[in-house]
Each structure stands twice: as C-alpha cells, then as structure tokens.
GURO-36812 format. One record per residue: residue in one letter; x, y, z of N, C-alpha, C in turn. Coordinates in pm, whole numbers, plus 50000, padded with zeros to 5 digits. Example, Ala and Ser with C-alpha at 12.3 -4.5 7.8 and 13.67 -1.06 7.14 Angstrom:
2
 pavex  n.px  n.py  n.pz ca.px ca.py ca.pz  c.px  c.py  c.pz
     a 51319 49431 50780 51230 49550 50780 51320 49670 50780
     s 51285 49775 50708 51367 49894 50714 51290 50003 50787
This chain:
73
 pavex  n.px  n.py  n.pz ca.px ca.py ca.pz  c.px  c.py  c.pz
     x 49396 70537 54165 49261 70591 54166 49167 70508 54079
     x 49218 70448 53974 49129 70373 53885 49074 70249 53952
     x 49148 70191 54045 49098 70073 54116 48976 70105 54201
     x 48972 70226 54258 48858 70267 54338 48735 70295 54253
     x 48756 70341 54131 48644 70373 54043 48590 70251 53969
     x 48667 70147 53961 48628 70029 53885 48502 69963 53942
     x 48491 69954 54074 48377 69889 54137 48245 69959 54110
     x 48234 70090 54138 48106 70159 54114 48066 70160 53966
     x 48162 70180 53876 48128 70178 53733 48081 70039 53691
     x 48145 69937 53744 48102 69801 53711 47961 69773 53759
     x 47928 69819 53878 47794 69798 53932 47690 69873 53848
     x 47720 69997 53813 47627 70077 53733 47603 70012 53597
     x 47710 69966 53534 47696 69905 53402 47624 69771 53409
     x 47647 69693 53513 47576 69565 53528 47427 69592 53548
     x 47392 69690 53632 47252 69723 53654 47185 69776 53526
     x 47256 69857 53450 47201 69909 53324 47177 69795 53225
     x 47271 69701 53217 47253 69589 53126 47142 69494 53172
     x 47125 69478 53303 47014 69398 53354 46880 69463 53321
     x 46873 69595 53332 46751 69667 53294 46722 69647 53145
     x 46825 69654 53062 46807 69631 52918 46756 69490 52891
     x 46811 69393 52961 46767 69254 52943 46622 69236 52986
     x 46582 69302 53094 46444 69294 53142 46347 69354 53041
     x 46384 69469 52985 46298 69533 52884 46288 69446 52760
     x 46400 69388 52716 46398 69302 52597 46315 69177 52622
     x 46327 69118 52739 46247 69000 52774 46098 69034 52773
     x 46064 69148 52830 45924 69190 52831 45871 69213 52691
     x 45950 69275 52605 45905 69300 52468 45888 69169 52391
     x 45971 69070 52420 45961 68942 52349 45847 68855 52401
     x 45816 68865 52529 45717 68775 52589 45573 68827 52580
     x 45554 68953 52548 45417 69006 52533 45358 68948 52405
     x 45244 68881 52418 45179 68822 52302 45043 68889 52280
     x 45023 68948 52163 44891 69005 52135 44789 68893 52113
     x 44664 68923 52145 44558 68824 52128 44514 68812 51983
     x 44548 68909 51903 44515 68907 51761 44563 69035 51695
     x 44536 69046 51565 44578 69165 51491 44503 69288 51538
     x 44388 69269 51600 44305 69379 51648 44350 69432 51783
     x 44441 69365 51850 44484 69401 51986 44586 69516 51979
     x 44537 69634 51952 44623 69750 51928 44698 69795 52054
     x 44638 69781 52171 44705 69828 52292 44827 69742 52324
     x 44820 69613 52301 44936 69526 52325 45045 69554 52222
     x 45007 69574 52098 45106 69606 51994 45174 69739 52024
     x 45099 69835 52076 45159 69963 52115 45256 69944 52230
     x 45223 69857 52325 45314 69827 52435 45443 69763 52388
     x 45433 69674 52290 45553 69611 52234 45639 69716 52164
     x 45576 69805 52088 45650 69911 52020 45717 70005 52120
     x 45647 70038 52227 45704 70124 52330 45823 70057 52398
     x 45810 69929 52431 45920 69856 52494 46041 69848 52400
     x 46016 69828 52272 46126 69821 52176 46196 69955 52163
     x 46120 70063 52157 46180 70196 52151 46257 70229 52277
     x 46201 70192 52391 46269 70214 52519 46399 70135 52526
     x 46399 70015 52470 46520 69933 52468 46629 69998 52382
     x 46590 70055 52270 46688 70122 52184 46750 70241 52256
     x 46667 70323 52320 46717 70440 52393 46803 70397 52511
     x 46758 70298 52585 46833 70250 52701 46967 70188 52660
     x 46967 70116 52550 47093 70058 52500 47191 70165 52456
     x 47140 70270 52391 47228 70380 52349 47285 70452 52471
     x 47202 70475 52572 47251 70540 52694 47352 70454 52768
     x 47329 70324 52769 47426 70233 52832 47558 70234 52756
     x 47550 70239 52624 47672 70248 52543 47749 70376 52571
     x 47677 70487 52581 47743 70613 52613 47798 70613 52755
     x 47727 70548 52844 47773 70537 52982 47899 70451 52991
     x 47916 70360 52899 48036 70275 52897 48156 70351 52843
     x 48134 70443 52752 48245 70516 52691 48318 70603 52793
     x 48245 70663 52885 48306 70756 52981 48413 70689 53068
     x 48384 70578 53139 48491 70521 53222 48604 70457 53141
     x 48574 70412 53019 48681 70354 52937 48776 70464 52890
     x 48720 70579 52853 48806 70689 52807 48889 70748 52921
     x 48839 70740 53044 48916 70789 53159 49003 70680 53220
     x 49010 70566 53156 49092 70452 53198 49050 70395 53333
     x 48924 70419 53374 48874 70357 53497 48838 70211 53471
     x 48798 70180 53350 48770 70042 53308 48855 70011 53186
     x 48892 69886 53173 48967 69848 53054 48871 69819 52940
     x 48923 69814 52821 48840 69790 52704 48783 69651 52709
C-alpha cells in the first residue's frame, strides 16, 4: 500500500515546495523605490510572513506520510 501512496504525496510535497520557492523569489525580487515606499515594504513583509506559514504547513504536511511510512525519511 505504501507504494501507491508514495506518488501522490510526492507530487503534493513537490508542489508545496515550488509554491514556497515562488513566494521566496517574489519576496527577494521586490525592490522598494525608497524608504517612503510603504506599500512595497508591506508587500515584502506579507510575502515573508506567508512564506513562514507556508513553510510550516509544508513541514507538517511532510510529517504525516513519513509517520505512516508512506515516504521514507
């Protein structure tokens, strides 16, 4: 049964990690025009917070199939 579960969990985890990479890239590439550009700085802060939450959820999502032996460590 674990062989059948390995594929879907792998796809889900790859997609979650790609989403995390996209959010991190966006947060790094946004450049404010100056110290006065508050809306861009708020966007960077939002992307960084979203990345932390998304990374934590991806980590928790990884624990489930590893604990059920669907994926190896």
